[in-house]
VEXFINU-718951 format. One record per atom (N, C-alpha, C): residue number from 1; residue in one letter; atom name; x, y, z. Coordinates in nm, 2 decimals. Each point is the difference from the previous one (the first is absolute). Example, Ala and Ser with C-alpha at 12.3 -4.5 7.8 and 13.67 -1.06 7.14 Angstrom:
BEGIN
 num residuo atomo      X      Y      Z
   1       A     N   1.32  -0.57   0.78
   1       A    CA  -0.09   0.12   0.00
   1       A     C   0.09   0.12   0.00
   2       S     N  -0.04   0.11  -0.07
   2       S    CA   0.09   0.11   0.00
   2       S     C  -0.08   0.11   0.08
This chain:
BEGIN
 num residuo atomo      X      Y      Z
   1       M     N  -3.33   0.26   1.73
   1       M    CA   0.07  -0.05   0.12
   1       M     C   0.16   0.05  -0.06
   2       S     N   0.04   0.05   0.10
   2       S    CA   0.12   0.07  -0.02
   2       S     C   0.12   0.00   0.13
   3       R     N   0.09  -0.08  -0.02
   3       R    CA   0.12   0.00   0.07
   3       R     C   0.12   0.05  -0.07
   4       G     N   0.00   0.01  -0.12
   4       G    CA   0.12   0.04  -0.06
   4       G     C  -0.04   0.15  -0.03
   5       V     N   0.10   0.06  -0.06
   5       V    CA  -0.02   0.13  -0.07
   5       V     C  -0.08   0.01  -0.12
   6       I     N  -0.08   0.11   0.00
   6       I    CA  -0.07   0.06  -0.10
   6       I     C   0.02   0.12  -0.04
   7       V     N   0.05   0.04  -0.10
   7       V    CA   0.03   0.13  -0.02
   7       V     C  -0.08   0.04  -0.13
   8       I     N  -0.08   0.13   0.00
   8       I    CA  -0.11   0.04  -0.11
   8       I     C   0.04   0.14  -0.04
   9       G     N   0.03   0.01  -0.12
   9       G    CA   0.03   0.13  -0.06
   9       G     C  -0.11   0.11   0.00
  10       G     N   0.03   0.08  -0.02
  10       G    CA  -0.09   0.12  -0.02
  10       G     C  -0.12   0.01  -0.11
  11       N     N  -0.12   0.03   0.00
  11       N    CA  -0.09   0.03  -0.09
  11       N     C  -0.03  -0.17  -0.07
  12       V     N   0.01  -0.10   0.11
  12       V    CA  -0.04  -0.12  -0.06
  12       V     C  -0.15  -0.05   0.04
  13       A     N  -0.07  -0.07  -0.08
  13       A    CA  -0.14   0.00  -0.01
  13       A     C  -0.02  -0.15   0.03
  14       I     N  -0.05  -0.05   0.12
  14       I    CA  -0.03  -0.15   0.05
  14       I     C  -0.12  -0.01   0.00
  15       A     N  -0.08  -0.09  -0.06
  15       A    CA  -0.15  -0.01  -0.01
  15       A     C  -0.03  -0.13   0.15
  16       A     N  -0.12  -0.02  -0.02
  16       A    CA  -0.07  -0.06   0.12
  16       A     C   0.06  -0.16   0.01
  17       N     N  -0.01  -0.05   0.09
  17       N    CA   0.02  -0.15   0.04
  17       N     C   0.17  -0.01  -0.07
  18       V     N   0.08   0.07  -0.02
  18       V    CA   0.14  -0.04  -0.02
  18       V     C   0.08  -0.04   0.11
  19       Q     N   0.07  -0.11   0.00
  19       Q    CA   0.09  -0.08   0.08
  19       Q     C   0.16   0.04   0.00
  20       L     N   0.04   0.08   0.08
  20       L    CA   0.17   0.00   0.00
  20       L     C   0.04  -0.10   0.09
  21       L     N   0.05  -0.09  -0.04
  21       L    CA   0.08  -0.13   0.11
  21       L     C   0.12   0.01  -0.02
  22       S     N   0.05   0.03   0.13
  22       S    CA   0.15   0.02   0.01
  22       S     C   0.05  -0.09   0.07
  23       N     N  -0.08  -0.11   0.05
  23       N    CA   0.09  -0.08   0.07
  23       N     C  -0.07  -0.17  -0.05
  24       N     N   0.04  -0.08   0.06
  24       N    CA  -0.04  -0.15  -0.06
  24       N     C   0.08  -0.13   0.12
  25       H     N  -0.08  -0.09  -0.01
  25       H    CA   0.05  -0.13   0.07
  25       H     C   0.09  -0.07  -0.05
  26       D     N   0.11  -0.04   0.03
  26       D    CA   0.08  -0.15  -0.07
  26       D     C  -0.08  -0.08  -0.02
  27       P     N   0.02  -0.06  -0.13
  27       P    CA  -0.12  -0.12  -0.02
  27       P     C   0.06  -0.11   0.08
  28       Y     N   0.11  -0.01   0.08
  28       Y    CA   0.07  -0.13   0.02
  28       Y     C   0.01   0.01   0.17
  29       D     N  -0.03   0.11   0.05
  29       D    CA   0.01   0.01   0.13
  29       D     C  -0.11   0.15   0.02
  30       R     N  -0.10  -0.03   0.08
  30       R    CA  -0.11   0.10  -0.01
  30       R     C   0.03   0.12   0.10
  31       D     N   0.08  -0.03   0.10
  31       D    CA   0.04   0.07   0.12
  31       D     C   0.10   0.10  -0.06
  32       I     N   0.05   0.02  -0.14
  32       I    CA   0.09   0.08  -0.03
  32       I     C  -0.10   0.09  -0.09
  33       L     N   0.04   0.15   0.03
  33       L    CA  -0.06   0.11  -0.09
  33       L     C   0.08   0.03  -0.08
  34       T     N  -0.02   0.05  -0.14
  34       T    CA   0.12   0.05  -0.08
  34       T     C  -0.09   0.14  -0.02
  35       C     N   0.09   0.13  -0.02
  35       C    CA  -0.03   0.11  -0.03
  35       C     C   0.07   0.04  -0.11
  36       K     N  -0.08   0.07  -0.12
  36       K    CA   0.09   0.06  -0.08
  36       K     C  -0.10   0.15  -0.02
  37       P     N   0.09   0.07  -0.08
  37       P    CA  -0.09   0.15   0.02
  37       P     C  -0.05  -0.02  -0.13
  38       I     N  -0.10   0.13  -0.01
  38       I    CA  -0.10   0.03  -0.13
  38       I     C   0.05   0.15  -0.02
  39       H     N   0.03   0.01  -0.14
  39       H    CA   0.02   0.15  -0.04
  39       H     C  -0.11   0.01  -0.10
  40       I     N  -0.06   0.13   0.02
  40       I    CA  -0.11   0.03  -0.13
  40       I     C   0.03   0.17  -0.02
  41       G     N   0.06   0.02  -0.11
  41       G    CA   0.06   0.09  -0.06
  41       G     C  -0.10   0.12  -0.01
  42       H     N   0.03   0.13  -0.05
  42       H    CA  -0.06   0.11  -0.02
  42       H     C  -0.10  -0.01  -0.11
  43       H     N  -0.10   0.04   0.04
  43       H    CA  -0.15   0.01  -0.10
  43       H     C  -0.05  -0.15  -0.07
  44       A     N   0.08  -0.11   0.08
  44       A    CA  -0.08  -0.13  -0.03
  44       A     C  -0.14   0.00   0.02
  45       W     N  -0.08  -0.10  -0.07
  45       W    CA  -0.15  -0.03   0.03
  45       W     C  -0.01  -0.12   0.03
  46       I     N  -0.06  -0.03   0.11
  46       I    CA  -0.02  -0.15   0.04
  46       I     C  -0.16  -0.02   0.00
  47       G     N  -0.04  -0.09  -0.08
  47       G    CA  -0.12  -0.03  -0.06
  47       G     C  -0.13  -0.08   0.11
  48       A     N  -0.11  -0.01   0.03
  48       A    CA  -0.06  -0.06   0.10
  48       A     C   0.03  -0.14  -0.01
  49       G     N   0.03  -0.06   0.13
  49       G    CA   0.02  -0.15   0.03
  49       G     C   0.15  -0.04  -0.01
  50       V     N   0.09   0.08  -0.06
  50       V    CA   0.12  -0.03  -0.04
  50       V     C   0.05  -0.08   0.14
  51       T     N   0.13  -0.08  -0.02
  51       T    CA   0.07  -0.06   0.10
  51       T     C   0.14   0.01  -0.01
  52       V     N   0.09   0.07   0.08
  52       V    CA   0.12   0.04  -0.02
  52       V     C   0.08  -0.11   0.10
  53       T     N   0.10  -0.11  -0.07
  53       T    CA   0.07  -0.06   0.11
  53       T     C   0.12   0.06   0.06
  54       P     N   0.05  -0.06   0.09
  54       P    CA   0.13   0.02   0.06
  54       P     C   0.12   0.03  -0.10
  55       G     N   0.06   0.10   0.03
  55       G    CA   0.13   0.03  -0.07
  55       G     C  -0.02   0.08  -0.16
  56       V     N  -0.15   0.03  -0.04
  56       V    CA  -0.02   0.08  -0.11
  56       V     C   0.02   0.15   0.00
  57       T     N   0.09   0.05  -0.12
  57       T    CA  -0.02   0.13  -0.02
  57       T     C  -0.07   0.04  -0.13
  58       I     N  -0.08   0.09   0.02
  58       I    CA  -0.08   0.04  -0.12
  58       I     C   0.03   0.15  -0.02
  59       G     N   0.04   0.04  -0.14
  59       G    CA   0.06   0.11  -0.05
  59       G     C  -0.07   0.11   0.00
  60       N     N   0.05   0.10  -0.03
  60       N    CA  -0.06   0.14  -0.01
  60       N     C  -0.10   0.00  -0.11
  61       Y     N  -0.11   0.03   0.01
  61       Y    CA  -0.12   0.01  -0.11
  61       Y     C  -0.04  -0.13  -0.04
  62       A     N   0.03  -0.10   0.07
  62       A    CA  -0.05  -0.12  -0.05
  62       A     C  -0.16  -0.03   0.03
  63       I     N  -0.06  -0.09  -0.09
  63       I    CA  -0.12  -0.01   0.03
  63       I     C  -0.05  -0.15   0.03
  64       V     N  -0.06  -0.04   0.09
  64       V    CA  -0.03  -0.12   0.06
  64       V     C  -0.16  -0.03  -0.04
  65       G     N  -0.07  -0.09  -0.07
  65       G    CA  -0.11  -0.01  -0.06
  65       G     C  -0.05  -0.08   0.13
  66       A     N  -0.13   0.03   0.01
  66       A    CA  -0.11  -0.08   0.11
  66       A     C   0.06  -0.14  -0.01
  67       S     N  -0.02  -0.05   0.14
  67       S    CA   0.02  -0.16   0.00
  67       S     C   0.14  -0.05  -0.01
  68       A     N   0.08   0.06  -0.04
  68       A    CA   0.15  -0.06  -0.04
  68       A     C   0.07  -0.05   0.13
  69       V     N   0.08  -0.09   0.00
  69       V    CA   0.06  -0.04   0.11
  69       V     C   0.17   0.03  -0.04
  70       V     N   0.06   0.09   0.07
  70       V    CA   0.14   0.06  -0.03
  70       V     C   0.10  -0.09   0.07
  71       T     N   0.05  -0.08  -0.08
  71       T    CA   0.13  -0.06   0.07
  71       T     C   0.13   0.02  -0.02
  72       H     N   0.01   0.08  -0.12
  72       H    CA   0.15   0.05  -0.05
  72       H     C  -0.02   0.18  -0.02
  73       E     N   0.13   0.04  -0.04
  73       E    CA   0.00   0.12  -0.02
  73       E     C  -0.07   0.07  -0.12
  74       Y     N  -0.07   0.13   0.05
  74       Y    CA  -0.06   0.07  -0.12
  74       Y     C   0.11   0.12  -0.05
  75       H     N   0.04   0.01  -0.12
  75       H    CA   0.09   0.11  -0.01
  75       H     C  -0.07   0.14  -0.04
  76       N     N   0.05   0.11   0.03
  76       N    CA  -0.07   0.13  -0.04
  76       N     C  -0.06  -0.02  -0.09
  77       F     N  -0.11   0.05  -0.02
  77       F    CA  -0.12   0.01  -0.11
  77       F     C  -0.05  -0.11  -0.07
  78       W     N  -0.01  -0.12   0.09
  78       W    CA  -0.07  -0.13  -0.04
  78       W     C  -0.13  -0.01   0.02
  79       L     N  -0.06  -0.04  -0.07
  79       L    CA  -0.13  -0.05   0.00
  79       L     C  -0.07  -0.12  -0.01
  80       R     N  -0.07  -0.06   0.09
  80       R    CA  -0.03  -0.14  -0.01
  80       R     C  -0.18   0.00   0.04
  81       Q     N  -0.05  -0.06  -0.09
  81       Q    CA  -0.17   0.00   0.00
  81       Q     C  -0.07  -0.11   0.04
  82       K     N   0.09  -0.12  -0.02
  82       K    CA  -0.06  -0.14   0.06
  82       K     C   0.07  -0.05   0.12
  83       P     N  -0.04  -0.09   0.03
  83       P    CA   0.05  -0.04   0.15
  83       P     C   0.13  -0.10  -0.08
  84       I     N   0.12   0.01   0.10
  84       I    CA   0.09  -0.05  -0.05
  84       I     C   0.09  -0.09   0.12
  85       T     N   0.06  -0.10   0.00
  85       T    CA   0.05  -0.08   0.12
  85       T     C   0.17  -0.06  -0.09
  86       A     N   0.09   0.00   0.07
  86       A    CA   0.13  -0.03  -0.01
  86       A     C  -0.02  -0.16  -0.03
């Protein structure tokens, strides 16, 4: 689901079942929809089943392993191999 902006750089590999979620409901008022952009840098690699939450930036050449939940920024050249949450 995307109501916010999603920017994907060049030569990005995105595997099956990846979710890029640029919006979310306010936990206190379901009528309010908040939108934050997602940015994916050049040459990033996003593994199967990854979920990227609103407002996240994934840097250039970053690798996100399968089934990870990305809740914060991945800097350039980062590697994550197992699921993480903030």
